[in-house]
Steps between C-alpha positions, in 0.01 A plus 500: 500500500641839408530797733226679305259210541568487871441876531164469318379203708219583741613553857209314665489184300251232604681211655434184304498143623687268268330186384701219647269206439424444868156529649406520862280190507486451877360834613154491651252790499183504707633316805297508822720672762378258769678210324855396420544367145747266332534297184525124544638285218234256384714186524416179680276561800655836590181706454299248703761512778459878520120465508533257790717759680230768473584668169219575253516490121432851363235534230601671176208742517631644830847614385703589193827315454784649296554842357254674269653344188433149624161530664237300321138455600438182698189289480268509799602248766858458377789503742773763503809345347813602312731320262845461655675348202561161345126431498473533878248719676473654843176546689437820698405421860416711804483463877380742771787720615467393864538132402798590281663685791446198728660270240799733459546521877496119525761472222719762670465317833628181333798691354574655840491161675728350235748787532490473881578128480795565265625779726484282812702229329757752372558665838759241597756723326608264223323697226621852564299797622123500461290816508124540528359723225129443563313805624 
């Protein structure tokens, strides 16, 4: 580009977004704020295991998955799902936030107990210095 062309270019040019071939297929619009959401790969009995743990399958009519370029109308009664490549799909599921928080606390408790057990075994001095970083 020549100096003249640069001088004539508008100062406040609209910022463009390059087309890079990627789409945001796993965004979800229309989520209920009282629920925590996640995609579950539809392989084996994984979705059923989540249902048994209190998660609900989200209906396609309740949310919009993907960005505006991907969104396609869903038939009434269809589930909310997204293609995750290689012919696989993921099902959108939700659980009440208070149940999700309880589950996360239980998982963290398990991690804490495991770390405590490792720390107790390491305190004999043969493994160097051990510091607690948990808050």
